[in-house]
N, C-alpha and C positions, 0 to 999 in steps of 0.2 A: 621321442614323444611318447608320454606315458598312454596306455590303453586299458579300458575297463570292459570286460566283455561279459553280459548280463544273460544267465540262461533264467528265463521266465515263461511263466504261462500268460502273463499280461505285458507283453513289450510296449503296448501302446502308452503306458504309465512313465515312460523314459523318453527324453532326459528330465522332464519335469523341472524342478527348481535349479536342477544342475546346468540348465541353460541360460541361467540370469545371472546378472552381475558380474563378479568377476569372473567366476567358472564360464559364463557364457562367453566372455571375451577371451578367455584362455583357449576355449574350443576354436574360435575364429581365427586365433594365432596359431592354431596347430601345436599347442602346448601339451594338449591330452585330447583324446575323443573317446566316446563311448559306443559300443555296438552292443545290440541286442539279439539274442536267438530264441526264437519262439520254439520251445520244446514241442508244442501240439502238433508243429508241421512234420515231426517225425514219427507220428502215429501212423499206424499202417492199416486201419479200418476205416470205413467211410464216415464214422461218427467222430472220428480221432479221438479216441478214447486213450486217455493219459493215465487213469488211475484203476486201482481194482483194491479189493478186500484184503485185509493182512492174514496171512496163515496163523492158526491158533486162535482166531477170533479176536474180538475187540471192535471198538467203536472207530468210526472213520475210515478214511482211504489212503492208499499209499501211492506216491508216483511208479509207475511200472519201470523196473530196471532196464528193458530192452529199449524203451523209447527214451530215457533219460540217458543212457550210455549211447546210443545212436547220435543224440544231439550233441554229446561233448566229443566223441571220436570224429565227427564231421567238421568239427570247428577247432578244437585244441591243437596248439603247436607244441613241439617239445619244449621241455623245460620251462613251461609257464606255470605259475602256482594258482592252484584252483581250491576254492574254498566254497563250503556248503553253509549257508546261515542256519544255525540250529541253537536251541535254547540251551543244550548239553555242550556245546562248543567250548574251546578257550575263550576266555573273556577278552574282548577286544578293548585295547587301551592305546594310550598314547605311543607307547614303546612300539606296538605292533604296527600302528599308522605310520610312524616314522620308517620301520623296516619295508612295509608293502610300496611307500612313496618312492623307493630306489629301485622298484621292479620296472621292467619294460612294459609288460603285461599281467594283468592279474584276471582271474574268471571268478565271478561270483554265481553260485547257483541258487535260485530261490525256492524253496520248497513251499508246499501248499497241502491243503489237507491234514494228514496226521504225519507228513515227512515224507522220505523216499525209502526205497529198498537199500538195507543196508550192504548189499554185495556191491552195490555202484561205489559206494564210499570206499570199500575196501579194495575193490580191483583197480580203481583208478587214481590211487594214492592222493585222496581228497582230504584235506583238513577241514575241522569243523571249527566255525567262530560264531561266538554269542555276543550280542550288545548288552545282556543283560539277564536278570533273573526274574524274566516274565515272559510272557507267551503272546505272540502276534498272529494274525490269521495268515500272513506270508511273509516271505524274505524281502519284499521289495521296499518296504518302509525302511527295514535294517541296511539294505544297499545305499539308501540315500545317506544314511549316518555314517556308515563306514566310508565311503566316498568324500563325504564333505571333510571328514577328518584327514584323509589322505591327500585330497587335492590342493589345500592350503599349505602343505609341506613341499610342493613341488615348485623349483626355481621357476620364477616368472609369473606365477598365479596371483599370490598376493604383491601388491604394490609396495609396502612397506615391510620387508622381510625380517628386519631387525626387531620387530614387535612379536614375531613368533618365539623368540627365545625368553620373552617376559612373561608368557602365558603360563595358565594353570598346568600342572603336571611336569612341566619342563624340567624343573629342579627337584619333582619330586613332592612340590607344596601346592596348594593352592594360591590363586593369584590375590595380590593385596587389592584393597579398594583404591578405585580411582575416582576423580574428580575434574571437572571442567567449569568454563563460565556459565552463568554469573558467579560470582565469588561469593555473593550471599542469595540463598534462595530459600524462601519461606523460613526466613530469619535464622537459617542454617548456615554457617560457614565452612570453611575447608580448613583442614589441619593446618596449623602455622606452619609446619616443618617444611611443606610443599610449596609455601610462598617464600621461605629463606633464601634460595638459592645456594643452599649448601648441599652440593651433591652426595657428599660422604653421608651427611646426617639423612638424607632423603633415602640413600640405599639402605641405611640400617634401619627406618623406620618401616620401609617396604617389606624388609626381610621379617622384622619384628610382627607385622601385621600378617604375613602369610603364615608364620609358624604358629600364631595364635589362632587363626582362622582354622587352618589344617587340624590342629590339636582338639579345636571344639567340634568341628563339622565331620571330620574324616578321621578317627581315631587308627583305622587300618593304616592309612596314609602315614599319619604321624609316627606309628611303631617303625615303619620301614624307614622313613627319613632319618629317626634317630640310630637306628642299625647301621644304615650307611655312613652317619656321620661318625659313629663311634669306631667304625673300620678303618677310617682315615687317621685316627688318631691313635 
């Protein structure tokens, strides 16, 4: 069973949308589960203070190293992967999602204020992950995105697992356009090739569409795709 353990100041946010639909059913089937650790519970004063001002000055507050470290040390098990969600971290992508979906347990730390004391990251062998080049008020929303990407890759969660192999990024390309009934809608039809029944032609059309869309929308992915393609020849 895959387990996600979330270190947060706001445990009441979870599981949120992850308890609905296919993911909720997967929890009931014990395919995965989610645990939250309230960092604030490890504060030592009566006000449950978890943050303080940064040395050297500057705006904002930092989560204190002693409080965060205590919450980690009381809950982490040996050999578990631990990630701090941070805008300066390694960019999360489909490749990382696949890698993490094979772990038994992952730990995700939600930062707040201006972040956390660097000494905790360094001393506890914590990796940093980012979901993009923008700033969020906290790591909780990023957790939903990361777990959404991971959970759908775990066997038994998605009903039609064959569909996963046809999605964007799986082969380094964005996904091709898709169509369903009715065949004519607002005077717009469906590409004839999709009605032909010729699976080879359909496969070629889908590949050409994926390539065109990737080249137009994501030049960075297109360059990587071409380099990989050239390496094979």
